[in-house]
SERO-4910 file (N, C-alpha, C, O; in steps of 0.05 Angstrom, whole numbers):
BEGIN
 pado doro    nc1    nc2    nc3   cac1   cac2   cac3    cc1    cc2    cc3    oc1    oc2    oc3
  Met    A     71   -457    142     60   -450    117     54   -421    116     36   -410    129
  Ser    A     68   -411    101     64   -374     93     34   -377     66     31   -394     49
  Gln    A     21   -359     71     -2   -351     53     -8   -323     53    -17   -314     73
  Cys    A     -4   -308     31     -9   -284     31    -34   -279      6    -46   -296     -8
  Ile    A    -37   -252      6    -60   -242    -21    -37   -218    -32    -25   -204    -15
  Glu    A    -34   -216    -50    -18   -194    -67    -43   -176    -84    -63   -184    -96
  Ile    A    -30   -146    -78    -49   -134    -98    -26   -124   -113     -5   -118   -101
  Leu    A    -28   -122   -142     -5   -117   -160     -4    -92   -177    -22    -94   -194
  Gly    A      7    -71   -180      6    -51   -196    -29    -31   -189    -46    -22   -203
  Leu    A    -26    -33   -167    -44     -9   -158    -42     17   -162    -26     28   -147
  Lys    A    -58     36   -182    -54     57   -185    -64     78   -166    -88     78   -163
  Leu    A    -54     93   -157    -64    115   -134    -52    136   -146    -31    136   -159
  Arg    A    -72    161   -140    -62    190   -148    -66    203   -123    -88    206   -113
  Cys    A    -41    213   -112    -39    231    -87    -18    250    -88     -1    250   -105
  His    A    -21    267    -68      5    296    -69     26    281    -51     22    273    -28
  Val    A     53    280    -66     78    279    -54     95    289    -70     95    290    -94
  Gly    A    116    300    -52    139    316    -70    156    332    -50    147    341    -29
  Val    A    183    334    -57    200    357    -33    193    381    -46    177    395    -32
  Pro    A    200    392    -71    190    421    -76    161    422    -71    144    404    -70
  Asp    A    158    448    -69    126    452    -67    119    451    -94     95    447    -93
  Glu    A    126    452   -119    111    454   -144    110    425   -147     92    417   -161
  Glu    A    123    409   -138    119    374   -146     90    371   -125     68    362   -133
  Leu    A     93    378   -102     73    372    -77     48    381    -86     29    366    -80
  Ala    A     41    403   -101     18    419   -115     -1    401   -132    -25    400   -129
  Val    A     14    387   -150      6    366   -171      1    341   -157     18    332   -143
  Ala    A    -22    329   -161    -29    299   -153    -18    285   -166    -29    285   -188
  Gln    A      4    268   -165     21    243   -180      2    216   -182    -17    210   -168
  Glu    A     14    203   -203      5    173   -205     24    159   -194     46    160   -203
  Leu    A     19    140   -169     45    118   -160     31     92   -166      7     88   -169
  Leu    A     54     74   -169     40     45   -173     53     28   -152     78     27   -150
  Leu    A     33     12   -135     38     -2   -112     37    -27   -114     19    -38   -128
  Asp    A     53    -40   -102     52    -75    -98     50    -75    -72     66    -63    -58
  Val    A     27    -90    -62     22    -97    -42     19   -126    -25      3   -141    -35
  Met    A     30   -132     -6     35   -162      1     20   -165     30     30   -153     49
  Leu    A     -5   -182     33    -20   -183     60    -11   -212     67    -11   -230     50
  Glu    A     -3   -217     91     -1   -243    102    -19   -239    127    -14   -224    146
  Pro    A    -43   -255    124    -63   -261    145    -55   -269    169    -35   -283    170
  Leu    A    -67   -263    190    -57   -276    217    -67   -305    219    -53   -323    230
  Glu    A    -93   -311    209   -103   -340    206   -100   -358    177   -100   -345    156
  Gly    A    -97   -380    177    -95   -393    151   -121   -397    134   -142   -388    143
  Trp    A   -120   -407    116   -144   -410     93   -155   -435     93   -170   -442     75
  Glu    A   -150   -451    111   -161   -475    119   -190   -475    125   -201   -494    115
  Asp    A   -205   -459    138   -223   -460    144   -240   -437    138   -258   -428    152
  Leu    A   -232   -428    111   -247   -402    103   -277   -406     95   -292   -387     94
  Gln    A   -285   -435     88   -311   -446     78   -323   -420     55   -346   -411     54
  Asp    A   -302   -411     39   -309   -401     15   -325   -376     24   -342   -371      8
  Asp    A   -325   -358     45   -336   -342     54   -314   -317     53   -293   -318     66
  Ile    A   -323   -291     36   -305   -269     44   -302   -259     69   -280   -250     75
  Glu    A   -321   -259     85   -320   -247    117   -293   -260    129   -282   -251    149
  Arg    A   -283   -283    115   -266   -297    134   -237   -291    123   -217   -302    134
  Thr    A   -235   -274    102   -212   -272     91   -207   -238     87   -224   -222     96
  Ile    A   -186   -229     75   -178   -202     75   -191   -199     45   -186   -214     26
  Asp    A   -212   -168     44   -222   -164     20   -205   -146     10   -201   -124     21
  Tyr    A   -194   -153     -9   -176   -138    -29   -183   -116    -46   -165   -101    -53
  Ala    A   -208   -111    -55   -223    -90    -66   -230    -72    -40   -231    -48    -43
  Gln    A   -235    -83    -17   -234    -62      5   -205    -50     15   -205    -28     24
  Val    A   -185    -62     14   -165    -55     19   -152    -37     -2   -141    -17      5
  Ala    A   -154    -42    -28   -148    -27    -49   -162      4    -42   -148     24    -38
  Ala    A   -185      4    -41   -205     23    -33   -191     43     -2   -189     67     -2
  Glu    A   -185     28     15   -177     44     37   -145     53     31   -136     73     43
  Leu    A   -131     42     15   -103     52     11   -102     77     -5    -84     94     -5
  Glu    A   -127     76    -22   -129    102    -35   -136    128    -18   -125    149    -21
  Gln    A   -154    123     -2   -163    142     22   -141    150     39   -139    174     45
  Val    A   -125    133     48   -105    136     63    -82    156     50    -73    174     64
  Ala    A    -73    151     24    -57    159      9    -66    191      0    -48    208     -1
  Gln    A    -97    199     -7   -106    219    -12   -110    233     12   -110    257      6
  Ala    A   -112    230     40   -117    238     64   -101    267     70   -112    287     81
  Lys    A    -73    265     60    -57    287     67    -35    288     48    -27    269     34
  Phe    A    -23    317     47      2    319     33     23    305     46     23    306     70
  Arg    A     40    292     34     68    282     43     96    292     26     95    291      1
  Arg    A    111    298     35    138    304     26    148    277     11    150    276    -14
  Leu    A    153    260     25    166    237     19    146    204     13    128    196     27
  Ile    A    155    195     -4    143    167     -9    145    148     18    127    136     28
  Glu    A    169    149     27    177    136     46    156    140     74    148    121     88
  Thr    A    148    169     77    127    169     98    101    158     85     88    142     99
  Leu    A     95    162     67     72    149     54     67    114     55     45    102     56
  Ala    A     96    104     53     95     75     58     85     64     85     69     45     89
  Val    A    100     84    103     96     78    137     72     86    143     67     80    167
  Asp    A     47    103    128     27    113    139     11     85    128     -6     73    142
  Leu    A     17     80    106     -3     57     90     -2     22    105    -22      9    108
  Val    A     24     13    112     32     -4    127     23     -2    154     16    -23    162
  Asp    A     21     16    170     13     23    200    -15     21    196    -29     11    214
  Phe    A    -27     31    172    -60     33    179    -68      0    172    -85    -11    186
  Leu    A    -60    -12    155    -65    -39    144    -61    -60    172    -80    -75    178
  Leu    A    -41    -59    183    -37    -72    205    -58    -63    232    -60    -80    250
  Ala    A    -69    -43    234    -85    -33    251   -110    -42    243   -124    -54    259
  Ala    A   -121    -37    214   -144    -40    207   -157    -70    201   -182    -75    200
  His    A   -135    -90    195   -143   -117    191   -124   -136    203   -100   -130    209
  Pro    A   -137   -160    207   -123   -185    219    -99   -195    208    -98   -219    203
  Leu    A    -78   -179    204    -51   -182    187    -29   -189    202    -24   -176    222
  Arg    A    -13   -212    195     14   -215    209     30   -200    197     43   -186    212
  Lys    A     34   -196    174     56   -185    154     44   -166    133     24   -173    120
  Val    A     56   -143    130     55   -124    108     76   -117     96     94   -108    109
  Arg    A     77   -120     69     91   -112     52     85    -92     32     68   -101     16
  Ile    A     93    -70     27     90    -54      6    114    -38     -9    134    -28      2
  Arg    A    108    -38    -37    129    -27    -52    113     -5    -69     92    -11    -81
  Ile    A    124     19    -66    114     41    -77    133     58   -102    155     67    -97
  Glu    A    124     59   -124    142     69   -146    129     93   -153    105     96   -154
  Lys    A    151    115   -160    139    142   -164    155    152   -190    179    154   -190
  Phe    A    144    157   -207    152    169   -234    160    197   -237    146    216   -247
  Ile    A    185    198   -227    193    233   -224    219    239   -240    222    259   -254
  Leu    A    242    214   -237    265    227   -248    266    215   -285    268    191   -291
  Pro    A    265    232   -300    272    231   -330    283    209   -338    272    194   -354
  Gln    A    308    204   -328    326    185   -335    319    157   -318    339    142   -319
  Thr    A    304    148   -307    292    125   -294    264    114   -305    250    129   -317
  Arg    A    258     93   -301    237     81   -308    215     89   -280    191     95   -284
  Ala    A    224     89   -255    216     98   -232    235     97   -209    256     84   -211
  Val    A    228    109   -187    244    107   -159    222     88   -146    199     84   -154
  Ala    A    232     78   -126    210     60   -108    221     59    -81    245     64    -78
  Val    A    208     55    -64    216     49    -38    199     24    -29    177     22    -38
  Val    A    209      3    -10    200    -20     -3    196    -19     33    214    -12     48
  Leu    A    172    -29     39    172    -31     65    160    -55     74    141    -64     61
  Glu    A    170    -67     98    158    -96    104    152    -92    135    172    -85    148
  Lys    A    130    -95    147    131    -93    179    112   -117    186     91   -122    173
  Thr    A    121   -131    209    103   -154    220    103   -150    245    122   -144    259
  Arg    A     67   -154    251     56   -153    274     71   -163    298     61   -162    321
***
C-alpha cells in the first residue's frame, strides 16, 4: 500500500537563472512535492510527531531554496530532494518545480523523483 503527503502549489522566491541579470533578481517558483513516508499511517494515533509535518517541510524547502544562488532549476530540484531524504524518514520524494520565464509559455518545469 502506498501512502503519501502532497504539498501542492508551494510558492517560493529564490535566485535562479542562467544569465546574470536573471540570477540577480529573486523569482517566484511554484512547487508540487510528494512525500512517501517510510512508515505507514496505521499507528499514528493522531500524533503529529509520528508523521511528516508538512508546514515544517514547506518552511525547510524555502530555507534550502534561498540558501544560495543557482543557475539551474534542475540543481535546485536535486538540492531539495536530497535535503528532504536526509532530514525526514521518507521512502520516496517527488518534486516538480515550475519557473515562469518564457513569455510564450505558462511555465517551464522540471520533475525529479528519488527513492531511498
